[in-house]
C-alpha positions, 0 to 999 in steps of 0.5 A: 657977900654973895654965895659965889664970892664966899665959895671962891674965897674958901676955895682959894684959902683951901688951895693955898693951904693944901700943903698943910693938909696933905700927908707925905707925897707918894713917889710916882711910878710908871703906870700908877693909877691916879684918880685926879678929880681936882688939881690943888697945887703943883710945887716945884723945887729949884734944881741946879743947872742940868739936873732934874728937879722934884715936883709935887702934885697935890690933888683931890681924888673922886672921893674928895680925899686930898692926896699928893704925888711927887715926881722928877721933872726934867730941866729944859735947856734954854741955850741949845744950838 
């Protein structure tokens, strides 16, 4: 295996298991200073029709720390007249 293939496999493994390393997600508030160097994953929870769902953004900051922030994600209506 070449170095690039090994690096790609390690990155994929880390990205898919990011939730195992992240601590509790910090709830996002307007104006919050986010230091996002690399997005690892965005996970959304299904919501009932007409309600906002929760999403969690897992990322690495500029110092390499794995962090997570949760936020409300509005639903989009697919049947508007």
